[in-house]
C-alpha positions as CSV (number, residue, x, y, z in Angstrom):
1,M,27.7,11.8,15.9
2,S,24.8,9.7,14.6
3,N,25.0,6.2,13.2
4,V,24.1,5.5,9.6
5,K,21.6,2.6,9.1
6,K,22.0,0.8,5.8
7,V,18.7,-0.6,4.6
8,D,19.2,-4.1,3.4
9,E,17.9,-5.2,0.0
10,E,15.5,-7.7,1.5
11,T,13.7,-4.8,3.3
12,I,13.5,-2.8,0.1
13,V,12.2,-5.7,-1.9
14,T,9.6,-6.4,0.8
15,I,8.3,-2.9,0.6
16,I,8.1,-2.9,-3.2
17,A,6.6,-6.4,-3.4
18,S,4.1,-5.8,-0.6
19,A,3.0,-2.4,-2.1
20,G,2.6,-4.1,-5.5
21,E,0.6,-6.9,-4.0
22,A,-1.8,-4.5,-2.2
23,N,-2.2,-2.4,-5.3
24,G,-3.1,-5.4,-7.3
25,M,-5.7,-6.4,-4.8
26,L,-7.1,-2.9,-4.8
27,Q,-7.4,-2.9,-8.6
28,Q,-9.1,-6.3,-8.5
29,A,-11.5,-5.0,-5.8
30,Y,-12.6,-2.2,-8.1
31,M,-13.2,-4.7,-11.0
32,E,-15.3,-6.8,-8.7
33,A,-17.3,-3.7,-7.7
34,V,-18.0,-3.1,-11.4
35,E,-19.4,-6.6,-11.6
36,G,-21.4,-6.1,-8.3
37,N,-19.4,-8.8,-6.4
38,Y,-19.4,-6.9,-3.1
39,E,-18.4,-9.9,-0.9
40,A,-15.2,-10.2,-3.1
41,V,-14.7,-6.5,-2.9
42,E,-14.7,-6.5,0.9
43,E,-12.4,-9.5,1.1
44,L,-9.9,-7.9,-1.3
45,L,-10.0,-4.6,0.5
46,K,-9.4,-6.4,3.8
47,K,-6.5,-8.3,2.5
48,A,-5.0,-5.2,0.8
49,D,-5.3,-3.3,4.1
50,E,-3.6,-6.1,6.0
51,V,-0.6,-6.0,3.6
52,L,-0.4,-2.3,3.7
53,V,-0.4,-2.3,7.6
54,K,2.5,-4.8,7.6
55,V,4.6,-2.9,5.1
56,H,3.8,0.4,6.8
57,E,5.2,-1.1,10.0
58,V,8.5,-1.7,8.1
59,Q,8.5,2.0,7.0
60,T,7.6,3.2,10.5
61,D,10.5,1.2,12.0
62,L,12.8,3.1,9.6
63,I,11.3,6.5,10.5
64,Q,11.6,5.7,14.2
65,C,15.2,4.8,13.7
66,E,15.9,8.2,12.1
67,A,13.8,10.0,14.7
68,G,16.0,8.4,17.3
69,G,19.0,10.1,15.9
70,D,20.3,7.5,13.5
71,R,20.5,8.4,9.8
72,V,18.8,6.0,7.4
73,E,20.7,5.6,4.1
74,M,18.5,6.6,1.2
75,G,19.7,5.1,-2.1
76,L,17.7,5.0,-5.3
77,L,16.2,1.6,-4.5
78,M,14.9,2.9,-1.2
79,V,13.4,5.9,-2.9
80,H,11.8,3.6,-5.4
81,A,10.3,1.5,-2.6
82,Q,8.9,4.5,-0.9
83,D,7.3,5.6,-4.2
84,H,5.6,2.2,-4.5
85,L,4.3,2.4,-1.0
86,M,3.0,5.9,-1.4
87,N,1.3,5.0,-4.7
88,A,-0.4,1.9,-3.1
89,M,-1.6,4.1,-0.2
90,L,-3.0,6.7,-2.6
91,S,-4.6,3.9,-4.6
92,K,-6.3,2.7,-1.5
93,Q,-7.9,6.1,-0.9
94,L,-8.9,6.6,-4.5
95,I,-10.2,3.1,-5.2
96,T,-12.2,3.0,-1.9
97,N,-14.0,6.1,-3.1
98,M,-14.4,4.8,-6.6
99,I,-16.0,1.6,-5.2
100,E,-18.6,3.6,-3.3
101,M,-19.3,5.5,-6.5
102,Q,-19.5,2.3,-8.5
103,K,-22.1,0.9,-6.0
104,T,-24.2,3.9,-6.7
105,I,-23.8,3.5,-10.4
106,N,-24.8,-0.2,-10.1
107,Q,-27.9,0.7,-8.2
108,L,-28.9,3.4,-10.7
109,K,-28.4,0.9,-13.6
110,K,-31.0,-1.5,-12.0
């Protein structure tokens, strides 16, 4: 019989807030790319990545718990948190590509 791990609200809020923070940095990085501020772009991408790595570690701990035989309780708030994290990770992929395209656009405009 497996144990059921209840995810505390602090963990859920950490996932949501961190994903939102990273997503905001990614959006700002794109806006900086539009303006040609590539140093700011790199700094924002680095900070966003650091936040995503930390929050992904929280998610990985939960996955390892379940893989170890314990069941992780999945309430609506936890599903909401996972949605935020997935969206931030997808944003990172898309915005990184958009920044590279924006660099080309900026060069062509010169």
